[in-house]
C-alpha positions as CSV (number, residue, x, y, z in Angstrom):
1,M,0.0,0.0,0.0
2,T,1.1,3.6,-0.6
3,V,0.2,6.6,1.5
4,N,0.3,10.1,-0.1
5,F,0.5,13.3,1.9
6,Y,-0.6,16.7,0.8
7,C,-0.4,20.3,2.1
8,G,-0.6,20.6,5.9
9,A,0.5,17.0,6.4
10,L,3.9,17.7,4.8
11,A,4.8,20.0,7.8
12,Y,4.6,16.9,10.0
13,T,6.4,14.5,7.7
14,G,9.3,16.8,7.0
15,G,8.4,17.1,3.4
16,V,8.0,13.3,2.8
17,K,5.2,13.1,0.2
18,S,4.6,9.3,0.3
19,L,5.5,6.1,2.0
20,E,4.7,2.5,2.1
21,P,3.7,1.5,5.7
22,E,4.7,-1.8,7.1
23,R,1.6,-3.5,8.6
24,A,-1.5,-1.3,9.0
25,S,-4.7,-3.3,8.4
26,S,-7.1,-0.4,9.0
27,V,-7.1,3.3,8.7
28,R,-7.0,3.5,12.6
29,E,-3.9,1.3,12.6
30,L,-2.4,3.4,9.9
31,A,-2.9,6.6,12.1
32,D,-1.2,4.8,15.0
33,E,1.7,3.8,12.8
34,L,2.1,7.3,11.3
35,G,1.9,8.7,14.8
36,A,4.7,6.5,16.0
37,L,6.7,7.5,13.0
38,Y,6.0,11.3,13.0
39,G,4.8,12.0,16.5
40,D,1.7,12.5,18.5
41,A,1.0,15.9,17.0
42,F,0.7,14.3,13.6
43,K,-1.6,11.6,14.9
44,N,-3.8,14.4,16.4
45,F,-3.8,16.1,13.1
46,L,-4.9,12.9,11.4
47,L,-7.7,12.1,13.8
48,G,-8.8,15.6,14.7
49,G,-11.8,15.4,12.4
50,D,-11.6,18.9,11.0
51,T,-8.1,19.1,9.6
52,C,-7.9,16.3,7.0
53,F,-9.7,13.4,5.6
54,F,-8.7,10.0,4.1
55,L,-9.3,8.5,0.7
56,V,-8.7,4.8,0.2
57,N,-8.6,4.0,-3.5
58,G,-10.4,7.2,-4.3
59,K,-13.3,6.7,-1.8
60,G,-13.8,8.7,1.4
61,I,-13.6,6.5,4.5
62,M,-16.9,7.8,5.8
63,T,-18.6,5.7,3.1
64,T,-16.3,2.6,3.7
65,G,-16.2,2.1,7.4
66,G,-14.6,5.2,8.9
67,L,-11.4,4.5,10.8
68,D,-12.1,0.8,10.7
69,T,-11.9,0.8,6.9
70,E,-9.8,-2.3,6.0
71,L,-6.5,-1.7,4.2
72,L,-5.0,-4.2,1.8
73,P,-1.7,-4.6,0.0
74,G,-1.8,-2.4,-3.2
75,D,-4.3,0.1,-1.7
76,K,-3.7,3.8,-2.3
77,I,-4.4,6.1,0.7
78,E,-4.5,9.8,0.3
79,I,-4.4,12.2,3.3
80,L,-6.0,15.5,2.1
81,P,-6.6,18.8,3.8
82,V,-10.1,19.8,4.6
83,V,-11.0,22.7,2.3
84,D,-13.6,25.3,3.3
85,G,-14.9,28.1,1.3
86,G,-17.9,30.3,0.6
């Protein structure tokens, strides 16, 4: 699986734009793994609810099981900033 980071997430990853996690089997486990790698502040950014959202293979996780969405080898996960406008 590949995780791609955009915009605000790059501040936490030191500019790393993508990585291939070791063993995450769900989005929740992925957040834990990324928090262990990049720190608790990044984990809070990921799970804060209003700062970013996850796409797994192009689908928002709120339609696929939320944080319990299963991750499989070959999946593409994108961590995108929440955009607000008027």
